[in-house]
N, CA, C and O atoms as a Maestro MAE file, in Angstrom:
{
 s_m_m2io_version
 :::
 2.0.0
}

f_m_ct {
 s_m_title
 :::
 protein
 m_atom[332] {
  # First column is atom index #
  i_m_mmod_type
  r_m_x_coord
  r_m_y_coord
  r_m_z_coord
  i_m_residue_number
  s_m_chain_name
  s_m_pdb_residue_name
  s_m_pdb_atom_name
  i_m_atomic_number
  :::
  1 25 -69.128 87.452 54.380 1 A "MET " " N  " 7
  2 3 -68.651 86.117 54.038 1 A "MET " " CA " 6
  3 2 -67.244 86.230 53.460 1 A "MET " " C  " 6
  4 15 -67.008 87.028 52.553 1 A "MET " " O  " 8
  5 25 -66.342 85.462 53.962 2 A "ASP " " N  " 7
  6 3 -64.957 85.426 53.515 2 A "ASP " " CA " 6
  7 2 -64.862 84.738 52.155 2 A "ASP " " C  " 6
  8 15 -65.647 83.838 51.856 2 A "ASP " " O  " 8
  9 25 -63.907 85.158 51.336 3 A "THR " " N  " 7
  10 3 -63.723 84.571 50.003 3 A "THR " " CA " 6
  11 2 -63.553 83.067 50.062 3 A "THR " " C  " 6
  12 15 -64.061 82.349 49.199 3 A "THR " " O  " 8
  13 25 -62.838 82.578 51.079 4 A "LEU " " N  " 7
  14 3 -62.598 81.137 51.168 4 A "LEU " " CA " 6
  15 2 -63.807 80.351 51.659 4 A "LEU " " C  " 6
  16 15 -63.812 79.122 51.585 4 A "LEU " " O  " 8
  17 25 -64.834 81.040 52.160 5 A "ASP " " N  " 7
  18 3 -66.015 80.342 52.656 5 A "ASP " " CA " 6
  19 2 -66.903 79.814 51.525 5 A "ASP " " C  " 6
  20 15 -67.699 78.899 51.736 5 A "ASP " " O  " 8
  21 25 -66.768 80.381 50.344 6 A "ASN " " N  " 7
  22 3 -67.635 80.019 49.242 6 A "ASN " " CA " 6
  23 2 -66.772 79.668 48.036 6 A "ASN " " C  " 6
  24 15 -65.978 80.492 47.583 6 A "ASN " " O  " 8
  25 25 -66.918 78.451 47.511 7 A "PHE " " N  " 7
  26 3 -66.049 77.987 46.439 7 A "PHE " " CA " 6
  27 2 -66.204 78.823 45.177 7 A "PHE " " C  " 6
  28 15 -65.217 79.088 44.490 7 A "PHE " " O  " 8
  29 25 -67.410 79.237 44.864 8 A "GLU " " N  " 7
  30 3 -67.613 80.068 43.673 8 A "GLU " " CA " 6
  31 2 -66.898 81.405 43.822 8 A "GLU " " C  " 6
  32 15 -66.294 81.898 42.869 8 A "GLU " " O  " 8
  33 25 -66.962 81.985 44.998 9 A "ARG " " N  " 7
  34 3 -66.244 83.244 45.230 9 A "ARG " " CA " 6
  35 2 -64.745 83.022 45.151 9 A "ARG " " C  " 6
  36 15 -64.017 83.879 44.651 9 A "ARG " " O  " 8
  37 25 -64.277 81.887 45.635 10 A "TRP " " N  " 7
  38 3 -62.856 81.559 45.544 10 A "TRP " " CA " 6
  39 2 -62.425 81.467 44.079 10 A "TRP " " C  " 6
  40 15 -61.380 81.998 43.705 10 A "TRP " " O  " 8
  41 25 -63.236 80.789 43.244 11 A "LYS " " N  " 7
  42 3 -62.898 80.672 41.829 11 A "LYS " " CA " 6
  43 2 -62.879 82.054 41.170 11 A "LYS " " C  " 6
  44 15 -61.997 82.345 40.363 11 A "LYS " " O  " 8
  45 25 -63.843 82.897 41.510 12 A "GLU " " N  " 7
  46 3 -63.879 84.250 40.959 12 A "GLU " " CA " 6
  47 2 -62.639 85.039 41.378 12 A "GLU " " C  " 6
  48 15 -62.033 85.734 40.562 12 A "GLU " " O  " 8
  49 25 -62.267 84.929 42.649 13 A "PHE " " N  " 7
  50 3 -61.088 85.619 43.153 13 A "PHE " " CA " 6
  51 2 -59.839 85.133 42.431 13 A "PHE " " C  " 6
  52 15 -59.036 85.941 41.965 13 A "PHE " " O  " 8
  53 25 -59.671 83.813 42.336 14 A "LEU " " N  " 7
  54 3 -58.506 83.257 41.668 14 A "LEU " " CA " 6
  55 2 -58.489 83.670 40.197 14 A "LEU " " C  " 6
  56 15 -57.437 84.025 39.665 14 A "LEU " " O  " 8
  57 25 -59.633 83.625 39.548 15 A "GLY " " N  " 7
  58 3 -59.725 84.046 38.151 15 A "GLY " " CA " 6
  59 2 -59.337 85.493 37.962 15 A "GLY " " C  " 6
  60 15 -58.662 85.833 36.990 15 A "GLY " " O  " 8
  61 25 -59.750 86.348 38.873 16 A "SER " " N  " 7
  62 3 -59.392 87.758 38.821 16 A "SER " " CA " 6
  63 2 -57.884 87.947 38.944 16 A "SER " " C  " 6
  64 15 -57.290 88.760 38.237 16 A "SER " " O  " 8
  65 25 -57.276 87.187 39.848 17 A "GLN " " N  " 7
  66 3 -55.827 87.274 40.032 17 A "GLN " " CA " 6
  67 2 -55.079 86.754 38.800 17 A "GLN " " C  " 6
  68 15 -54.047 87.304 38.417 17 A "GLN " " O  " 8
  69 25 -55.602 85.701 38.190 18 A "VAL " " N  " 7
  70 3 -54.992 85.170 36.967 18 A "VAL " " CA " 6
  71 2 -55.096 86.208 35.855 18 A "VAL " " C  " 6
  72 15 -54.133 86.433 35.122 18 A "VAL " " O  " 8
  73 25 -56.260 86.839 35.729 19 A "ASP " " N  " 7
  74 3 -56.440 87.882 34.715 19 A "ASP " " CA " 6
  75 2 -55.443 89.020 34.909 19 A "ASP " " C  " 6
  76 15 -54.855 89.504 33.943 19 A "ASP " " O  " 8
  77 25 -55.255 89.446 36.150 20 A "LYS " " N  " 7
  78 3 -54.303 90.525 36.436 20 A "LYS " " CA " 6
  79 2 -52.882 90.109 36.067 20 A "LYS " " C  " 6
  80 15 -52.134 90.892 35.481 20 A "LYS " " O  " 8
  81 25 -52.513 88.881 36.409 21 A "ALA " " N  " 7
  82 3 -51.168 88.398 36.097 21 A "ALA " " CA " 6
  83 2 -50.958 88.339 34.583 21 A "ALA " " C  " 6
  84 15 -49.901 88.727 34.085 21 A "ALA " " O  " 8
  85 25 -51.956 87.859 33.860 22 A "GLN " " N  " 7
  86 3 -51.849 87.792 32.399 22 A "GLN " " CA " 6
  87 2 -51.740 89.190 31.807 22 A "GLN " " C  " 6
  88 15 -50.971 89.405 30.870 22 A "GLN " " O  " 8
  89 25 -52.493 90.134 32.336 23 A "ALA " " N  " 7
  90 3 -52.440 91.518 31.848 23 A "ALA " " CA " 6
  91 2 -51.064 92.136 32.082 23 A "ALA " " C  " 6
  92 15 -50.645 93.023 31.339 23 A "ALA " " O  " 8
  93 25 -50.366 91.672 33.105 24 A "MET " " N  " 7
  94 3 -49.021 92.165 33.403 24 A "MET " " CA " 6
  95 2 -47.958 91.444 32.567 24 A "MET " " C  " 6
  96 15 -46.770 91.749 32.669 24 A "MET " " O  " 8
  97 25 -48.390 90.491 31.743 25 A "GLY " " N  " 7
  98 3 -47.464 89.785 30.876 25 A "GLY " " CA " 6
  99 2 -46.817 88.561 31.497 25 A "GLY " " C  " 6
  100 15 -45.851 88.025 30.953 25 A "GLY " " O  " 8
  101 25 -47.331 88.121 32.616 26 A "ILE " " N  " 7
  102 3 -46.784 86.931 33.270 26 A "ILE " " CA " 6
  103 2 -47.244 85.696 32.495 26 A "ILE " " C  " 6
  104 15 -48.421 85.562 32.160 26 A "ILE " " O  " 8
  105 25 -46.316 84.813 32.223 27 A "SER " " N  " 7
  106 3 -46.625 83.620 31.424 27 A "SER " " CA " 6
  107 2 -47.532 82.662 32.193 27 A "SER " " C  " 6
  108 15 -47.562 82.657 33.424 27 A "SER " " O  " 8
  109 25 -48.269 81.856 31.436 28 A "ASN " " N  " 7
  110 3 -49.123 80.842 32.067 28 A "ASN " " CA " 6
  111 2 -48.293 79.839 32.849 28 A "ASN " " C  " 6
  112 15 -48.743 79.307 33.863 28 A "ASN " " O  " 8
  113 25 -47.073 79.580 32.374 29 A "GLU " " N  " 7
  114 3 -46.163 78.676 33.087 29 A "GLU " " CA " 6
  115 2 -45.870 79.226 34.492 29 A "GLU " " C  " 6
  116 15 -45.934 78.496 35.481 29 A "GLU " " O  " 8
  117 25 -45.553 80.500 34.560 30 A "ARG " " N  " 7
  118 3 -45.242 81.133 35.856 30 A "ARG " " CA " 6
  119 2 -46.491 81.206 36.732 30 A "ARG " " C  " 6
  120 15 -46.411 81.001 37.944 30 A "ARG " " O  " 8
  121 25 -47.632 81.493 36.136 31 A "ILE " " N  " 7
  122 3 -48.886 81.538 36.891 31 A "ILE " " CA " 6
  123 2 -49.160 80.175 37.511 31 A "ILE " " C  " 6
  124 15 -49.583 80.090 38.664 31 A "ILE " " O  " 8
  125 25 -48.923 79.106 36.752 32 A "THR " " N  " 7
  126 3 -49.125 77.753 37.265 32 A "THR " " CA " 6
  127 2 -48.157 77.462 38.401 32 A "THR " " C  " 6
  128 15 -48.541 76.834 39.388 32 A "THR " " O  " 8
  129 25 -46.899 77.910 38.283 33 A "GLU " " N  " 7
  130 3 -45.925 77.715 39.367 33 A "GLU " " CA " 6
  131 2 -46.403 78.388 40.654 33 A "GLU " " C  " 6
  132 15 -46.328 77.805 41.736 33 A "GLU " " O  " 8
  133 25 -46.890 79.610 40.521 34 A "VAL " " N  " 7
  134 3 -47.378 80.338 41.697 34 A "VAL " " CA " 6
  135 2 -48.624 79.652 42.252 34 A "VAL " " C  " 6
  136 15 -48.782 79.546 43.468 34 A "VAL " " O  " 8
  137 25 -49.504 79.190 41.375 35 A "ALA " " N  " 7
  138 3 -50.717 78.493 41.817 35 A "ALA " " CA " 6
  139 2 -50.357 77.214 42.570 35 A "ALA " " C  " 6
  140 15 -51.023 76.862 43.544 35 A "ALA " " O  " 8
  141 25 -49.309 76.517 42.126 36 A "ALA " " N  " 7
  142 3 -48.881 75.298 42.819 36 A "ALA " " CA " 6
  143 2 -48.348 75.634 44.212 36 A "ALA " " C  " 6
  144 15 -48.626 74.917 45.174 36 A "ALA " " O  " 8
  145 25 -47.585 76.718 44.321 37 A "LYS " " N  " 7
  146 3 -47.086 77.131 45.638 37 A "LYS " " CA " 6
  147 2 -48.245 77.538 46.547 37 A "LYS " " C  " 6
  148 15 -48.248 77.222 47.737 37 A "LYS " " O  " 8
  149 25 -49.217 78.231 45.986 38 A "LEU " " N  " 7
  150 3 -50.393 78.621 46.763 38 A "LEU " " CA " 6
  151 2 -51.168 77.380 47.201 38 A "LEU " " C  " 6
  152 15 -51.607 77.289 48.347 38 A "LEU " " O  " 8
  153 25 -51.331 76.431 46.289 39 A "GLY " " N  " 7
  154 3 -52.027 75.185 46.629 39 A "GLY " " CA " 6
  155 2 -51.328 74.442 47.750 39 A "GLY " " C  " 6
  156 15 -51.980 73.904 48.645 39 A "GLY " " O  " 8
  157 25 -50.005 74.409 47.707 40 A "ASP " " N  " 7
  158 3 -49.233 73.742 48.754 40 A "ASP " " CA " 6
  159 2 -49.440 74.447 50.091 40 A "ASP " " C  " 6
  160 15 -49.645 73.798 51.116 40 A "ASP " " O  " 8
  161 25 -49.385 75.769 50.075 41 A "TYR " " N  " 7
  162 3 -49.601 76.540 51.297 41 A "TYR " " CA " 6
  163 2 -51.000 76.279 51.861 41 A "TYR " " C  " 6
  164 15 -51.151 76.007 53.052 41 A "TYR " " O  " 8
  165 25 -52.014 76.362 51.010 42 A "LEU " " N  " 7
  166 3 -53.390 76.159 51.471 42 A "LEU " " CA " 6
  167 2 -53.581 74.753 52.035 42 A "LEU " " C  " 6
  168 15 -54.236 74.577 53.063 42 A "LEU " " O  " 8
  169 25 -53.008 73.755 51.363 43 A "ALA " " N  " 7
  170 3 -53.155 72.369 51.829 43 A "ALA " " CA " 6
  171 2 -52.524 72.167 53.199 43 A "ALA " " C  " 6
  172 15 -53.017 71.379 54.006 43 A "ALA " " O  " 8
  173 25 -51.428 72.884 53.461 44 A "LYS " " N  " 7
  174 3 -50.726 72.715 54.729 44 A "LYS " " CA " 6
  175 2 -51.253 73.609 55.848 44 A "LYS " " C  " 6
  176 15 -51.186 73.230 57.017 44 A "LYS " " O  " 8
  177 25 -51.771 74.776 55.517 45 A "LYS " " N  " 7
  178 3 -52.057 75.791 56.537 45 A "LYS " " CA " 6
  179 2 -53.520 76.160 56.722 45 A "LYS " " C  " 6
  180 15 -53.873 76.762 57.736 45 A "LYS " " O  " 8
  181 25 -54.382 75.817 55.770 46 A "VAL " " N  " 7
  182 3 -55.774 76.265 55.830 46 A "VAL " " CA " 6
  183 2 -56.692 75.053 55.896 46 A "VAL " " C  " 6
  184 15 -56.611 74.156 55.056 46 A "VAL " " O  " 8
  185 25 -57.564 75.031 56.895 47 A "ASP " " N  " 7
  186 3 -58.537 73.952 57.002 47 A "ASP " " CA " 6
  187 2 -59.614 74.109 55.935 47 A "ASP " " C  " 6
  188 15 -60.138 75.208 55.748 47 A "ASP " " O  " 8
  189 25 -59.951 73.031 55.234 48 A "PRO " " N  " 7
  190 3 -61.023 73.108 54.230 48 A "PRO " " CA " 6
  191 2 -62.328 73.563 54.876 48 A "PRO " " C  " 6
  192 15 -62.678 73.116 55.968 48 A "PRO " " O  " 8
  193 25 -63.037 74.447 54.199 49 A "ARG " " N  " 7
  194 3 -64.273 75.011 54.756 49 A "ARG " " CA " 6
  195 2 -65.534 74.526 54.053 49 A "ARG " " C  " 6
  196 15 -66.647 74.854 54.463 49 A "ARG " " O  " 8
  197 25 -65.354 73.744 52.989 50 A "ASN " " N  " 7
  198 3 -66.523 73.223 52.285 50 A "ASN " " CA " 6
  199 2 -66.120 71.922 51.583 50 A "ASN " " C  " 6
  200 15 -64.951 71.535 51.597 50 A "ASN " " O  " 8
  201 25 -67.104 71.254 50.969 51 A "GLU " " N  " 7
  202 3 -66.849 69.946 50.350 51 A "GLU " " CA " 6
  203 2 -65.830 70.038 49.220 51 A "GLU " " C  " 6
  204 15 -64.978 69.160 49.074 51 A "GLU " " O  " 8
  205 25 -65.917 71.098 48.422 52 A "GLN " " N  " 7
  206 3 -64.994 71.249 47.306 52 A "GLN " " CA " 6
  207 2 -63.560 71.393 47.803 52 A "GLN " " C  " 6
  208 15 -62.645 70.778 47.255 52 A "GLN " " O  " 8
  209 25 -63.366 72.193 48.826 53 A "GLU " " N  " 7
  210 3 -62.020 72.374 49.369 53 A "GLU " " CA " 6
  211 2 -61.494 71.086 49.999 53 A "GLU " " C  " 6
  212 15 -60.303 70.790 49.905 53 A "GLU " " O  " 8
  213 25 -62.377 70.322 50.640 54 A "ARG " " N  " 7
  214 3 -61.951 69.039 51.214 54 A "ARG " " CA " 6
  215 2 -61.502 68.086 50.105 54 A "ARG " " C  " 6
  216 15 -60.492 67.396 50.245 54 A "ARG " " O  " 8
  217 25 -62.246 68.051 49.014 55 A "LEU " " N  " 7
  218 3 -61.869 67.199 47.886 55 A "LEU " " CA " 6
  219 2 -60.531 67.645 47.303 55 A "LEU " " C  " 6
  220 15 -59.659 66.813 47.051 55 A "LEU " " O  " 8
  221 25 -60.363 68.939 47.088 56 A "LEU " " N  " 7
  222 3 -59.098 69.441 46.551 56 A "LEU " " CA " 6
  223 2 -57.932 69.113 47.476 56 A "LEU " " C  " 6
  224 15 -56.853 68.745 47.010 56 A "LEU " " O  " 8
  225 25 -58.142 69.245 48.776 57 A "LYS " " N  " 7
  226 3 -57.074 68.921 49.731 57 A "LYS " " CA " 6
  227 2 -56.731 67.432 49.667 57 A "LYS " " C  " 6
  228 15 -55.556 67.066 49.689 57 A "LYS " " O  " 8
  229 25 -57.746 66.574 49.587 58 A "GLN " " N  " 7
  230 3 -57.491 65.136 49.492 58 A "GLN " " CA " 6
  231 2 -56.720 64.810 48.217 58 A "GLN " " C  " 6
  232 15 -55.784 64.011 48.241 58 A "GLN " " O  " 8
  233 25 -57.113 65.426 47.111 59 A "LEU " " N  " 7
  234 3 -56.396 65.217 45.852 59 A "LEU " " CA " 6
  235 2 -54.959 65.710 45.965 59 A "LEU " " C  " 6
  236 15 -54.023 65.022 45.558 59 A "LEU " " O  " 8
  237 25 -54.792 66.912 46.525 60 A "TRP " " N  " 7
  238 3 -53.461 67.506 46.671 60 A "TRP " " CA " 6
  239 2 -52.559 66.625 47.538 60 A "TRP " " C  " 6
  240 15 -51.409 66.355 47.192 60 A "TRP " " O  " 8
  241 25 -53.106 66.187 48.666 61 A "ASP " " N  " 7
  242 3 -52.328 65.367 49.594 61 A "ASP " " CA " 6
  243 2 -51.960 64.006 48.998 61 A "ASP " " C  " 6
  244 15 -50.951 63.415 49.383 61 A "ASP " " O  " 8
  245 25 -52.764 63.511 48.070 62 A "SER " " N  " 7
  246 3 -52.517 62.209 47.440 62 A "SER " " CA " 6
  247 2 -51.562 62.303 46.254 62 A "SER " " C  " 6
  248 15 -51.028 61.290 45.802 62 A "SER " " O  " 8
  249 25 -51.347 63.517 45.752 63 A "ALA " " N  " 7
  250 3 -50.588 63.712 44.520 63 A "ALA " " CA " 6
  251 2 -49.088 63.881 44.776 63 A "ALA " " C  " 6
  252 15 -48.670 64.355 45.833 63 A "ALA " " O  " 8
  253 25 -48.293 63.482 43.783 64 A "ASN " " N  " 7
  254 3 -46.865 63.787 43.827 64 A "ASN " " CA " 6
  255 2 -46.673 65.211 43.268 64 A "ASN " " C  " 6
  256 15 -47.650 65.870 42.911 64 A "ASN " " O  " 8
  257 25 -45.440 65.677 43.191 65 A "ASP " " N  " 7
  258 3 -45.177 67.047 42.753 65 A "ASP " " CA " 6
  259 2 -45.717 67.334 41.353 65 A "ASP " " C  " 6
  260 15 -46.309 68.389 41.126 65 A "ASP " " O  " 8
  261 25 -45.520 66.416 40.423 66 A "ASP " " N  " 7
  262 3 -46.006 66.613 39.053 66 A "ASP " " CA " 6
  263 2 -47.530 66.667 39.019 66 A "ASP " " C  " 6
  264 15 -48.114 67.490 38.313 66 A "ASP " " O  " 8
  265 25 -48.155 65.804 39.770 67 A "GLU " " N  " 7
  266 3 -49.626 65.790 39.814 67 A "GLU " " CA " 6
  267 2 -50.166 67.053 40.474 67 A "GLU " " C  " 6
  268 15 -51.198 67.579 40.056 67 A "GLU " " O  " 8
  269 25 -49.478 67.542 41.502 68 A "GLN " " N  " 7
  270 3 -49.891 68.795 42.133 68 A "GLN " " CA " 6
  271 2 -49.801 69.942 41.147 68 A "GLN " " C  " 6
  272 15 -50.676 70.807 41.113 68 A "GLN " " O  " 8
  273 25 -48.757 69.954 40.355 69 A "ARG " " N  " 7
  274 3 -48.607 70.992 39.328 69 A "ARG " " CA " 6
  275 2 -49.751 70.900 38.311 69 A "ARG " " C  " 6
  276 15 -50.265 71.919 37.849 69 A "ARG " " O  " 8
  277 25 -50.139 69.677 37.971 70 A "THR " " N  " 7
  278 3 -51.264 69.479 37.054 70 A "THR " " CA " 6
  279 2 -52.557 69.999 37.680 70 A "THR " " C  " 6
  280 15 -53.349 70.664 37.012 70 A "THR " " O  " 8
  281 25 -52.767 69.697 38.960 71 A "LEU " " N  " 7
  282 3 -53.956 70.210 39.650 71 A "LEU " " CA " 6
  283 2 -53.965 71.738 39.652 71 A "LEU " " C  " 6
  284 15 -55.003 72.354 39.412 71 A "LEU " " O  " 8
  285 25 -52.826 72.339 39.919 72 A "ALA " " N  " 7
  286 3 -52.730 73.798 39.920 72 A "ALA " " CA " 6
  287 2 -53.052 74.347 38.530 72 A "ALA " " C  " 6
  288 15 -53.772 75.336 38.396 72 A "ALA " " O  " 8
  289 25 -52.515 73.703 37.509 73 A "SER " " N  " 7
  290 3 -52.781 74.130 36.138 73 A "SER " " CA " 6
  291 2 -54.270 74.019 35.808 73 A "SER " " C  " 6
  292 15 -54.836 74.903 35.164 73 A "SER " " O  " 8
  293 25 -54.889 72.948 36.245 74 A "LEU " " N  " 7
  294 3 -56.326 72.763 36.009 74 A "LEU " " CA " 6
  295 2 -57.161 73.821 36.735 74 A "LEU " " C  " 6
  296 15 -58.156 74.306 36.197 74 A "LEU " " O  " 8
  297 25 -56.758 74.173 37.946 75 A "MET " " N  " 7
  298 3 -57.472 75.233 38.676 75 A "MET " " CA " 6
  299 2 -57.363 76.564 37.932 75 A "MET " " C  " 6
  300 15 -58.341 77.304 37.826 75 A "MET " " O  " 8
  301 25 -56.176 76.862 37.423 76 A "VAL " " N  " 7
  302 3 -55.994 78.095 36.653 76 A "VAL " " CA " 6
  303 2 -56.884 78.069 35.413 76 A "VAL " " C  " 6
  304 15 -57.554 79.055 35.109 76 A "VAL " " O  " 8
  305 25 -56.893 76.945 34.700 77 A "LYS " " N  " 7
  306 3 -57.733 76.823 33.510 77 A "LYS " " CA " 6
  307 2 -59.207 76.934 33.858 77 A "LYS " " C  " 6
  308 15 -59.968 77.576 33.134 77 A "LYS " " O  " 8
  309 25 -59.617 76.318 34.956 78 A "MET " " N  " 7
  310 3 -61.016 76.360 35.360 78 A "MET " " CA " 6
  311 2 -61.459 77.794 35.646 78 A "MET " " C  " 6
  312 15 -62.551 78.204 35.252 78 A "MET " " O  " 8
  313 25 -60.616 78.544 36.327 79 A "THR " " N  " 7
  314 3 -60.993 79.920 36.646 79 A "THR " " CA " 6
  315 2 -60.978 80.795 35.416 79 A "THR " " C  " 6
  316 15 -61.752 81.748 35.331 79 A "THR " " O  " 8
  317 25 -60.118 80.498 34.461 80 A "ASP " " N  " 7
  318 3 -60.065 81.261 33.215 80 A "ASP " " CA " 6
  319 2 -61.335 81.048 32.419 80 A "ASP " " C  " 6
  320 15 -61.819 81.982 31.779 80 A "ASP " " O  " 8
  321 25 -61.891 79.843 32.439 81 A "LYS " " N  " 7
  322 3 -63.123 79.534 31.726 81 A "LYS " " CA " 6
  323 2 -64.337 80.186 32.391 81 A "LYS " " C  " 6
  324 15 -65.364 80.396 31.745 81 A "LYS " " O  " 8
  325 25 -64.218 80.506 33.688 82 A "ALA " " N  " 7
  326 3 -65.338 81.100 34.423 82 A "ALA " " CA " 6
  327 2 -65.558 82.554 34.027 82 A "ALA " " C  " 6
  328 15 -66.594 83.131 34.358 82 A "ALA " " O  " 8
  329 25 -64.604 83.156 33.328 83 A "HIS " " N  " 7
  330 3 -64.721 84.565 32.954 83 A "HIS " " CA " 6
  331 2 -65.182 84.740 31.536 83 A "HIS " " C  " 6
  332 15 -65.331 85.870 31.070 83 A "HIS " " O  " 8
  :::
 }
 m_bond[331] {
  # First column is bond index #
  i_m_from
  i_m_to
  i_m_order
  :::
  1 1 2 1
  2 2 3 1
  3 3 4 2
  4 3 5 1
  5 5 6 1
  6 6 7 1
  7 7 8 2
  8 7 9 1
  9 9 10 1
  10 10 11 1
  11 11 12 2
  12 11 13 1
  13 13 14 1
  14 14 15 1
  15 15 16 2
  16 15 17 1
  17 17 18 1
  18 18 19 1
  19 19 20 2
  20 19 21 1
  21 21 22 1
  22 22 23 1
  23 23 24 2
  24 23 25 1
  25 25 26 1
  26 26 27 1
  27 27 28 2
  28 27 29 1
  29 29 30 1
  30 30 31 1
  31 31 32 2
  32 31 33 1
  33 33 34 1
  34 34 35 1
  35 35 36 2
  36 35 37 1
  37 37 38 1
  38 38 39 1
  39 39 40 2
  40 39 41 1
  41 41 42 1
  42 42 43 1
  43 43 44 2
  44 43 45 1
  45 45 46 1
  46 46 47 1
  47 47 48 2
  48 47 49 1
  49 49 50 1
  50 50 51 1
  51 51 52 2
  52 51 53 1
  53 53 54 1
  54 54 55 1
  55 55 56 2
  56 55 57 1
  57 57 58 1
  58 58 59 1
  59 59 60 2
  60 59 61 1
  61 61 62 1
  62 62 63 1
  63 63 64 2
  64 63 65 1
  65 65 66 1
  66 66 67 1
  67 67 68 2
  68 67 69 1
  69 69 70 1
  70 70 71 1
  71 71 72 2
  72 71 73 1
  73 73 74 1
  74 74 75 1
  75 75 76 2
  76 75 77 1
  77 77 78 1
  78 78 79 1
  79 79 80 2
  80 79 81 1
  81 81 82 1
  82 82 83 1
  83 83 84 2
  84 83 85 1
  85 85 86 1
  86 86 87 1
  87 87 88 2
  88 87 89 1
  89 89 90 1
  90 90 91 1
  91 91 92 2
  92 91 93 1
  93 93 94 1
  94 94 95 1
  95 95 96 2
  96 95 97 1
  97 97 98 1
  98 98 99 1
  99 99 100 2
  100 99 101 1
  101 101 102 1
  102 102 103 1
  103 103 104 2
  104 103 105 1
  105 105 106 1
  106 106 107 1
  107 107 108 2
  108 107 109 1
  109 109 110 1
  110 110 111 1
  111 111 112 2
  112 111 113 1
  113 113 114 1
  114 114 115 1
  115 115 116 2
  116 115 117 1
  117 117 118 1
  118 118 119 1
  119 119 120 2
  120 119 121 1
  121 121 122 1
  122 122 123 1
  123 123 124 2
  124 123 125 1
  125 125 126 1
  126 126 127 1
  127 127 128 2
  128 127 129 1
  129 129 130 1
  130 130 131 1
  131 131 132 2
  132 131 133 1
  133 133 134 1
  134 134 135 1
  135 135 136 2
  136 135 137 1
  137 137 138 1
  138 138 139 1
  139 139 140 2
  140 139 141 1
  141 141 142 1
  142 142 143 1
  143 143 144 2
  144 143 145 1
  145 145 146 1
  146 146 147 1
  147 147 148 2
  148 147 149 1
  149 149 150 1
  150 150 151 1
  151 151 152 2
  152 151 153 1
  153 153 154 1
  154 154 155 1
  155 155 156 2
  156 155 157 1
  157 157 158 1
  158 158 159 1
  159 159 160 2
  160 159 161 1
  161 161 162 1
  162 162 163 1
  163 163 164 2
  164 163 165 1
  165 165 166 1
  166 166 167 1
  167 167 168 2
  168 167 169 1
  169 169 170 1
  170 170 171 1
  171 171 172 2
  172 171 173 1
  173 173 174 1
  174 174 175 1
  175 175 176 2
  176 175 177 1
  177 177 178 1
  178 178 179 1
  179 179 180 2
  180 179 181 1
  181 181 182 1
  182 182 183 1
  183 183 184 2
  184 183 185 1
  185 185 186 1
  186 186 187 1
  187 187 188 2
  188 187 189 1
  189 189 190 1
  190 190 191 1
  191 191 192 2
  192 191 193 1
  193 193 194 1
  194 194 195 1
  195 195 196 2
  196 195 197 1
  197 197 198 1
  198 198 199 1
  199 199 200 2
  200 199 201 1
  201 201 202 1
  202 202 203 1
  203 203 204 2
  204 203 205 1
  205 205 206 1
  206 206 207 1
  207 207 208 2
  208 207 209 1
  209 209 210 1
  210 210 211 1
  211 211 212 2
  212 211 213 1
  213 213 214 1
  214 214 215 1
  215 215 216 2
  216 215 217 1
  217 217 218 1
  218 218 219 1
  219 219 220 2
  220 219 221 1
  221 221 222 1
  222 222 223 1
  223 223 224 2
  224 223 225 1
  225 225 226 1
  226 226 227 1
  227 227 228 2
  228 227 229 1
  229 229 230 1
  230 230 231 1
  231 231 232 2
  232 231 233 1
  233 233 234 1
  234 234 235 1
  235 235 236 2
  236 235 237 1
  237 237 238 1
  238 238 239 1
  239 239 240 2
  240 239 241 1
  241 241 242 1
  242 242 243 1
  243 243 244 2
  244 243 245 1
  245 245 246 1
  246 246 247 1
  247 247 248 2
  248 247 249 1
  249 249 250 1
  250 250 251 1
  251 251 252 2
  252 251 253 1
  253 253 254 1
  254 254 255 1
  255 255 256 2
  256 255 257 1
  257 257 258 1
  258 258 259 1
  259 259 260 2
  260 259 261 1
  261 261 262 1
  262 262 263 1
  263 263 264 2
  264 263 265 1
  265 265 266 1
  266 266 267 1
  267 267 268 2
  268 267 269 1
  269 269 270 1
  270 270 271 1
  271 271 272 2
  272 271 273 1
  273 273 274 1
  274 274 275 1
  275 275 276 2
  276 275 277 1
  277 277 278 1
  278 278 279 1
  279 279 280 2
  280 279 281 1
  281 281 282 1
  282 282 283 1
  283 283 284 2
  284 283 285 1
  285 285 286 1
  286 286 287 1
  287 287 288 2
  288 287 289 1
  289 289 290 1
  290 290 291 1
  291 291 292 2
  292 291 293 1
  293 293 294 1
  294 294 295 1
  295 295 296 2
  296 295 297 1
  297 297 298 1
  298 298 299 1
  299 299 300 2
  300 299 301 1
  301 301 302 1
  302 302 303 1
  303 303 304 2
  304 303 305 1
  305 305 306 1
  306 306 307 1
  307 307 308 2
  308 307 309 1
  309 309 310 1
  310 310 311 1
  311 311 312 2
  312 311 313 1
  313 313 314 1
  314 314 315 1
  315 315 316 2
  316 315 317 1
  317 317 318 1
  318 318 319 1
  319 319 320 2
  320 319 321 1
  321 321 322 1
  322 322 323 1
  323 323 324 2
  324 323 325 1
  325 325 326 1
  326 326 327 1
  327 327 328 2
  328 327 329 1
  329 329 330 1
  330 330 331 1
  331 331 332 2
  :::
 }
}
């Protein structure tokens, strides 16, 4: 099963990457910037594979740049709480 096929695995993967970035001393601000770029890429290039991803894509597509950054920040926070 691919990481993107299962939302829980996706959150675990993202959380692991956030943990690694924090351990390297990367600021939460920079992590959020990268998460926003990743979110933009996924929204444009990857078809949603489950209900959660479809909802996130709809939210992303409906949001302006500031709102997308907020969504990215919330995803980072959500994955941090999962650990």
